[in-house]
C-alpha positions in Angstrom: -156.1 37.9 114.9 -156.0 40.9 112.4 -159.3 42.6 111.4 -160.2 42.5 108.0 -159.6 45.9 107.1 -155.9 45.6 108.6 -155.2 42.6 106.8 -156.0 43.8 103.6 -153.8 47.1 104.3 -150.9 44.8 105.5 -151.1 42.7 102.3 -151.1 45.9 100.1 -148.4 47.6 101.8 -145.9 44.5 103.2 -143.7 44.6 100.0 -142.7 48.4 100.6 -142.4 48.0 104.3 -140.4 44.7 103.9 -138.0 46.5 101.3 -137.8 49.1 103.9 -137.4 47.1 106.9 -133.8 47.2 107.7 -133.7 51.1 107.2 -136.5 51.3 109.6 -135.4 49.2 112.4 -131.6 50.8 112.1 -133.3 54.4 112.5 -135.6 53.0 115.4 -132.5 51.7 117.4 -130.9 54.9 116.9 -133.7 57.2 118.0 -134.6 55.2 120.9 -131.1 55.1 122.3 -130.6 58.8 121.5 -133.8 59.3 123.9 -133.0 56.6 126.1 -129.2 56.0 126.3 -129.6 53.7 129.5 -131.1 51.2 127.4 -128.2 51.0 125.0 -125.8 51.1 127.9 -127.5 48.7 130.5 -129.9 46.4 128.6 -129.3 45.7 124.8 -126.2 44.2 123.5 -123.8 46.6 122.1 -121.9 44.2 120.4 -124.8 43.2 118.3 -125.7 46.7 117.6 -122.5 47.5 116.5 -122.5 44.4 114.1 -126.1 45.1 113.0 -127.2 41.7 114.1 -129.8 42.9 116.4 -131.1 45.1 113.6 -131.6 42.7 111.1 -133.2 39.7 113.5 -135.8 42.7 114.6 -136.6 43.4 111.3 -137.0 39.7 110.2 -139.3 39.0 113.3 -141.4 41.8 112.6 -142.0 41.1 108.7 -142.2 37.3 109.3 -145.0 38.1 112.0 -146.9 40.3 109.5 -146.4 37.9 106.7 -148.0 35.2 108.8 -151.1 37.2 109.4 -151.9 36.8 106.1 -150.9 33.1 105.5 -151.5 31.9 109.1 -148.9 29.0 110.4 -149.4 28.9 114.2 -146.3 26.8 114.3 -144.2 29.2 113.0 -145.7 32.0 115.0 -145.5 30.1 118.1 -141.4 29.5 117.4 -140.9 33.1 116.5 -142.6 34.5 119.5 -141.4 31.6 121.9 -137.7 32.5 121.4 -138.3 36.1 121.7 -140.3 35.8 124.9 -137.9 33.3 126.6 -135.2 36.1 125.5 -137.2 38.8 127.3 -138.1 37.0 130.4 -134.5 36.3 130.8 -133.7 40.2 130.6 -136.7 40.9 132.9 -138.3 42.9 130.2 -141.8 44.4 131.6 -144.9 45.7 129.8 -144.3 49.1 129.8 -141.2 48.6 127.5 -143.5 48.0 124.6 -144.5 51.3 124.7 -141.0 52.9 124.4 -140.7 50.4 121.4 -143.9 51.3 119.9 -143.0 55.0 120.1 -139.9 55.4 118.3 -140.4 52.4 115.9 -143.3 54.0 114.5 -141.5 57.5 114.3 -138.9 55.5 112.5 -141.6 53.9 110.1 -143.0 57.5 109.2 -139.6 59.1 108.7 -138.6 56.2 106.4 -141.8 55.8 104.1 -143.0 59.3 104.5 -146.2 60.1 102.7 -147.1 56.5 102.0 -147.7 56.3 105.9 -151.4 57.1 105.6 -153.7 57.1 108.5 -155.0 53.8 107.3 -151.6 52.4 106.9 -150.3 53.8 110.3 -153.7 52.1 111.8 -153.0 48.8 110.3 -149.4 48.3 111.4 -150.1 49.7 114.6 -152.7 46.6 114.9 -149.7 44.4 113.8 -147.6 45.6 116.3 -149.8 45.3 119.5 -151.1 42.0 118.2 -147.4 40.9 118.3 -146.5 43.0 121.6 -149.7 41.8 123.3 -149.1 38.1 122.6 -145.4 38.2 123.8 -146.7 40.4 127.0 -149.0 37.4 127.9 -146.3 34.6 127.0 -143.6 36.5 129.1 -146.3 36.7 132.1 -146.6 33.0 131.9 -143.0 32.5 131.8 -142.6 34.7 135.0 -145.4 32.9 136.8 -144.1 29.3 135.9 -140.7 30.9 137.1 -142.6 31.7 140.3 -141.3 35.5 140.3 -143.2 38.9 139.8 -142.9 40.2 136.5 -139.4 41.3 135.3 -138.2 40.1 138.9 -135.6 37.6 137.8 -132.3 38.7 139.0 -130.5 37.4 142.2 -126.8 37.1 143.5 -124.7 34.1 143.1 -121.6 33.1 144.5 -118.7 31.4 142.2 -117.5 28.1 143.7 -115.5 26.7 141.2 -113.8 28.2 138.3 -112.0 25.7 135.8 -110.5 26.1 132.5 -112.3 23.8 129.9 -110.1 24.7 126.9 -107.0 27.2 126.2 -109.9 30.1 125.9 -112.9 28.6 128.0 -113.5 28.3 131.5 -116.6 27.2 133.3 -118.0 28.8 136.6 -120.1 26.6 139.3 -122.6 28.9 140.9 -123.9 28.8 144.3 -126.5 30.5 146.3 -125.1 33.5 148.4 -127.3 32.3 151.4 -127.6 28.5 151.3 -131.2 28.6 149.8 -131.9 26.4 147.1 -131.8 27.6 143.5 -134.6 27.4 141.0 -134.1 24.2 138.8 -134.2 24.3 135.3 -134.8 22.2 132.1 -131.9 20.8 130.2 -130.8 23.1 127.7 -131.9 26.4 129.3 -129.7 29.2 129.8 -129.5 32.3 132.2 -128.4 35.8 131.9 -125.3 37.3 133.5 -125.1 41.1 133.9 -121.7 42.6 134.7 -120.7 46.3 135.2 -117.9 47.2 133.0 -115.1 49.9 133.4 -117.0 52.6 131.5 -119.9 52.1 134.1 -122.4 50.2 131.4 -124.3 47.2 132.9 -124.0 44.7 129.9 -125.9 41.5 130.0 -125.2 38.1 128.0 -127.1 34.7 127.9 -125.1 31.6 129.0 -126.4 28.0 128.5 -126.4 26.1 131.8 -123.8 23.2 131.2 -124.6 21.0 134.0 -127.5 18.7 134.9 -130.5 20.3 136.6 -130.0 21.1 140.3 -131.1 23.1 143.2 -127.6 23.1 144.8 -125.5 24.7 142.0 -125.5 25.9 138.3 -122.8 25.8 135.7 -121.9 27.8 133.0 -119.2 27.7 130.5 -117.7 31.1 129.1 -115.3 31.4 126.0 -113.1 34.3 125.4 -114.0 36.1 122.4 -111.1 38.0 120.6 -111.8 40.9 118.0 -111.2 40.0 114.4 -111.5 40.7 110.9 -114.5 38.8 109.2 -113.9 37.3 105.7 -116.2 40.1 104.1 -113.8 42.5 105.8 -115.9 43.7 108.5 -114.8 44.1 112.0 -116.1 41.7 114.9 -115.9 43.3 118.3 -114.4 41.5 121.3 -117.0 39.9 123.7 -117.3 42.4 126.3 -118.9 40.3 129.0 -117.4 37.0 128.2 -113.8 39.0 128.2 -114.8 40.5 131.4 -116.0 36.9 133.3 -112.9 35.1 131.8 -110.3 37.5 133.1 -111.8 38.9 136.2 -114.2 36.5 137.9 -112.7 34.0 140.2 -113.7 31.8 143.2 -115.5 33.4 145.8 -116.7 36.3 143.5 -120.5 37.2 143.5 -122.5 37.6 140.0 -125.6 39.0 139.1 -127.8 36.4 137.3 -131.0 35.8 136.4 -133.7 32.6 136.8 -132.9 30.3 133.7 -135.3 30.4 130.8 -135.0 28.9 127.4 -137.2 26.9 124.9 -134.6 24.5 123.5 -135.3 21.6 126.3 -135.6 18.0 125.7 -139.0 16.5 125.1 -140.4 13.9 127.6 -140.7 11.3 124.9 -138.7 8.2 123.6 -137.4 9.2 120.4 -134.2 8.6 119.3 -132.0 11.7 120.1 -129.4 13.3 118.0 -127.2 16.3 119.6 -125.4 18.2 117.3 -122.8 20.9 118.3 -119.7 23.2 117.0 -117.7 25.0 119.3 -118.9 26.6 122.4 -122.4 25.3 121.1 -121.4 22.0 123.0 -122.8 23.9 126.4 -126.5 23.1 126.0 -125.6 19.5 125.0 -123.7 19.0 127.9 -126.6 20.0 130.3 -128.6 17.5 128.1 -126.3 14.8 128.1 -125.5 15.2 132.0 -129.5 15.0 132.8 -129.4 11.8 130.4 -126.9 10.2 132.2 -128.0 10.9 135.3 -131.2 9.4 134.5 -129.9 6.5 133.0 -131.6 7.0 129.8 -131.8 3.9 127.2 -132.9 5.3 124.2 -130.4 5.4 121.0 -128.4 8.7 121.4 -126.2 10.2 118.8 -123.7 13.2 119.6 -121.9 15.0 117.0 -119.6 17.6 117.6 -117.3 19.8 115.3 -114.5 21.9 116.5 -111.2 23.5 115.3 -108.9 21.1 117.3 -108.5 18.9 120.4 -106.9 21.7 122.3 -110.0 24.0 121.3 -112.6 21.6 122.2 -114.4 22.9 125.5 -115.6 19.9 127.7 -113.9 17.2 125.5 -112.9 14.7 128.1 -116.2 15.3 130.1 -118.2 14.8 126.9 -116.7 11.5 126.3 -117.2 10.3 129.7 -120.8 11.2 129.6 -121.4 9.2 126.1 -119.7 6.4 127.9 -122.1 6.2 130.8 -125.1 6.0 128.3 -125.8 2.4 127.0 -127.0 3.4 123.7 -125.1 6.7 122.9 -122.4 6.9 120.0 -120.2 9.8 119.4 -118.8 11.5 116.3 -116.4 14.1 116.2 -114.6 16.5 113.4 -111.8 18.6 114.0 -110.6 20.9 111.4 -107.0 20.5 112.4 -106.0 17.1 113.8 -102.5 18.1 114.4 -100.2 15.0 115.0 -102.8 12.6 115.5 -104.5 10.3 112.8 -107.9 9.9 112.1 -109.7 7.0 113.7 -113.0 5.6 114.2 -115.7 8.3 114.4 -112.9 10.9 114.6 -112.5 12.7 111.3 -110.4 15.7 110.3 -112.4 18.7 108.4 -115.9 19.9 108.7 -118.9 17.9 110.1 -120.6 15.8 107.5 -123.9 13.8 108.0 -123.3 11.8 104.8 -122.1 8.6 106.7 -124.3 8.9 109.8 -127.3 6.7 109.9 -130.4 8.7 111.4 -133.5 7.4 112.0 -136.7 9.5 110.6 -138.2 9.6 113.8 -135.1 11.3 115.4 -135.4 14.4 117.5 -132.5 16.5 116.8 -130.9 19.4 119.0 -128.6 21.9 117.1 -126.3 24.5 118.6 -123.4 26.4 117.1 -122.4 29.1 114.5 -125.7 30.1 112.6 -124.3 28.9 109.0 -123.3 25.5 110.7 -126.8 24.8 112.1 -128.5 25.8 109.0 -126.3 23.1 106.7 -127.0 20.6 109.4 -130.6 21.1 109.1 -130.6 21.0 105.2 -128.7 17.5 105.7 -131.2 16.5 108.4 -134.3 17.2 106.1 -132.6 15.4 103.3 -132.3 12.4 105.7 -136.1 12.6 106.3 -136.0 14.1 109.8 -139.2 16.1 110.1 -138.6 20.0 110.2 -140.8 19.9 113.6 -138.2 17.5 115.1 -135.2 19.9 114.6 -134.7 22.2 117.5 -132.1 24.6 117.8 -130.2 27.5 120.1 -128.6 30.5 118.8 -125.9 32.4 120.8 -127.1 36.0 119.9 -129.8 37.5 117.7 -132.2 35.1 116.2 -132.4 35.5 112.4 -133.2 31.5 111.5 -136.8 31.7 113.2 -138.1 34.7 111.2 -136.2 33.5 108.0 -138.3 31.9 105.1 -139.3 28.2 105.9 
């Protein structure tokens, strides 16, 4: 909890800091990477840096955390920090790295805000930073402890037992232990990190959802090739460095560096009706959940909603239908932007996903994964149907700008 003095200073300066936070975080990353190029090369996602997504997510998290010290909302604090802590644990972040961030973040604050950063202001924001950092360090220590590993010691080698195409631009990899030892188990919906060494010498890391039921024998991840493209606003989205490397270069028998599974999008242990909503490659955590539900013969009402470009682009299309068929009270709805020569049929529609005609019980627990605009639209539709905000869970592939957004 912030001291009373710091709280009043934060209240007075939050508008100015909030207005400049994007400039602060952009300068912070530039200064930190200039002093520690190995962090950009071997730890941070270079694609997100190029597009500015990581800078915006950090800015939103800092501003939101500071605001929540003035108007406490523990549930939102827990949401923001839990997602960050799980991502950090999946990267093997250690406490000493928070000192590096502190140094360059506060240099950026002073440079951007200039004389407005008095000793009192600096002390107050320093208090905010370390309150956030120390909470994350404690949460990450708990995650490492629960995973049975030392702080930051999350990496292991696995062998690719099987590679299989799931759509034209998507492959899955079944991963096994290199020494026949059991793999750590995981909760349905969690992810692991994969680290690869690229041609320029960089070691880049990305997270991939586990798309199979929990098992100590093997893990499965599903990887989509990502081509460079021009976005509607004219900006350039780079090709996926790690996903494309895996898609083009990794085959049966190869060895990969991966981490212990982490992630807070996990099925709750209750009997509430379930709604699993996905778009595109966002189907992967849902495949893990559905595999688990089918393996345990779950008998609750389950609705599965998926949106995609077409039949041919829908990864795990046949497997998804098979899993739904195994569940006695499950129903599936699909939307394809292009049905091709096929005609619409019951629960198969052309166009974008629309919950208007879907019956959803108010006590439903919903899980969402897909592009952020898609998930935000689904969230609004669910709220309109009476689903409680705390029952809507999600996973973001990339920087999380949802958790820090205004409620």
